[in-house]
N, C-alpha and C positions, 0 to 999 in steps of 0.2 A: 390246503392249497387250492384244491379243486373248488371248494366252497367259496373261497375268496374270489376266484376268477368268475364264478357264477354271479356273485353279488355285484362285482364291478361291471361285468358285461350287461346283465339285465338292467342295472341302474342306469348305465350310459344310454342304452336304447330308449328307456322311458323318459330320461331327461331330454332327449331330442324331441320326443312327442310333446312334452310340456313346453319346450322352447318354441315349437311350431305354433302351438295355440297362443302363446304369449306374443310372438311376432305378428300373428294375425291381428290380435287386439291392437298392437302398437301401430300397425299399418292403417287401422281404421279409427285412429284417435280423432280424426277430423271428419269422419263420415256421418252425415246427418242421420239421427235416429238410431245409430248403431248400439247394440247391446253386447257388452264384453262377454267372451266365453270363459267359463270357469272350469278348471281341472284340479284334481287332487291326487296325490300319490298314496299308495298303501301297499302293504306286503300281501303276497298271495302264495300260499303253500302249493307246491307241485305234487299232484297225485301220481302214484305209481310205486311199484316195488323198489325198495332201496333208495327212494327219493325223499324220505321223511325229513331229512335235514336240509333239503333244497328249498329255498324261498325266492320267488321272483319279486322284483319291484314292478308295480303296475300303476299307470296313470289312468284315472277314470274321468270321463266327462261328467261334470257336476252341473250341467245345464248352462244357464246364462244369468248375468247380473240384471235383476229386474228394476234397479233404481233408475230414476229419470235423469236425463241429461239436462244441461242448462238451456233455458229458453232465450232465444235472441230475436228481437223484433227486427224485421227486414223491410216491411212495407210492401213486399212483393204481392201482387194480386193473386198469385197461385201458390204462395207459400202458406203452409199450415203446420201448426204444432198440435199433436194429438194430446188430449187430456188424459189424466190418470186412468190406466186400464182400458184405454181405447186404442184400437188398431185399425189401420186402413186396409181394406180389402183390395188386392190386386190379382191379376191373372198371371200365374207362374208360367215359365217357358213350356212346361208340359201341359198347359191348359187348365190346371187345377186352380182352385181358389187358395190364395196364400195371404199373409198379413205382414205389414211393415209399419214402422214408425217414421219412415223417411217421407217427409212432407214437402220436399222441393219438387213441385210438379211443373209440367210444361205441356204445351199443345204441339204435336208434331206436324209435319207438312201435310198430313192427311186429315188433320182435325181431330186426332185422337188424344185424349188426356192421358199422360204417361208420367211415371216417376222419372227421376234423373237417370236411372239405369235402364230405361226403355220398357218398363212393364206397364201394361194397360191398367188404368185405374177403373175399378168396378163401381157401378151404381146399383140401384135396386133392381135393375133389369138387365144387367150385363155391362160390358165396357162402355165408358162414357165418350161420346163424340161432341165436339164443340163446333157449332156452325160459324161461318164468317161473322166477325164482330168488330166493333170499334173499342170495346172494353169487356173485361171478364172479371168476375169476383166470386169469392166463396164466403158464405155466411157462417156464423158460429155453429149452426146446426148441420153444416155440410152441404147446404143447398148451393148449387152451381148456377150462376145467372150471368147473362150477357146483355149488352146493348147491341142489337143486330146492326150489321154494316149498313150505313146509309140512313140510320134512324137517329133521332134525337136522344140526348142523355136521359130524358124522362121515360123513354121506352125500354123497360126492363123485362126481359124474357127469361123464364126459368128453364134451364136445360135438363136438370136432373139433380139427384142428391147422391153425394158420396156414400158408398156403403162403409160405414164405420161400425165395428162390432165391440161389444163388451167382452173382455177376456182377462182373467187373472193369469199369473205365471203358470199355475198348475193346469190351466186349460190349453196351454200351447207347448209345442215342441219345435226346436229349430232344425231345419233340414240342412243337407249338405250344401245347398245353394245360398244359405244365409237367411232364407225367408222362414217365417213362422207358419205353422199349420196347426189345425185343431188336433188335440190329443185324441187317441182312440176312444170312441164312445161319446165324445163331446160335440155338442151342436152349439154354434155361436150365433147369437141373435143380434140383429141390428140395434145399435144404441139410439136412444131418443134424447131430445133436448140438446144442450150445448155440448158438442163432441170435439170441436177443434178450436184452436186459437188462430184466427186469420192473420195474415201478414207477419207470421213468426215461424221460426224453425227450432226444432229441438236438436241439440248437439249430441255427439257421442257421449256415453257415460264411462268411457275408458279413463282411468286415473293415469295420466301420462307419467308422473313421477314414480308412482308405485310400479307401473309396468316396466319402466326403465331399470329400477332397482331389481325387480324379479329377473329381468334379462341377464343382468350382471351376476346375480346369484346362481342362476342356472348354468351360465358359462363356467363359473368357477367349480360348480358341482361336477359338470361333465369333465373338466380338466382333472379333478381329483379322482374320478372313477377310471379314467384312462391311465392315470399314473398307477393306480392300484393294479390294473391288468399288467402293466409293464413290470411292476415289482414282482408279481407272480411269475411272469415269464423269466425274469432274472433269477429268481429263486429256483425255478425248475432247471434252468441251465446250470446253476451252481451245484445242485443235487446230482444232476447227470454227470458232471465232471468228477465229483467225489466218488461216484459209483465206478467210473472208469478207472480211477486211480487205485481203488481197492481191488 
């Protein structure tokens, strides 16, 4: 009876953990460049005297889905889709360098190039600033150019170049803020050649249908585990009544 309660209790706790990760993926199904979080359940024996028969359910972080999302042409002058294994360098809230696939960029009121979430986009020499202009464009190699305000369309001025790095899934780890960072001991070099697709955006790689099915499965699993705990409680109450009668 005790073992059954342990199985139900630990399983229900870890099901909630898995449901949290799945709900996070579902909430970001339309987030530009989002990579789905992967989790997996396994059994974990509990160490200690008299606990050889006790086994916990445990949900482990299995990293993130490295597959690419769908590319959609937008025609936006500051929209970019990153090519395979290419990541855009941004300045994280703590000031460190981080990486994202979210290419829906904009220029804020102070002339700073930012992501849609307000993170400064880095160039080869730090955060990129865009002077007053009549038009702005990004080339396939990440070069940021403008037509200065008051100048003719033939006057093109290079502002800088987006820092885009080469990185395989093994080179990166996801932080609690959702941004990628270089794994321990890994140095990421700037990518050369064509690194971005101008005027396009990469969508989330979350499988909406599969995520919805997983949500239903986890909800049913949690319900089954709570019913198991209730059954153990009922059995314990019945056993107690029998002992009192005897």
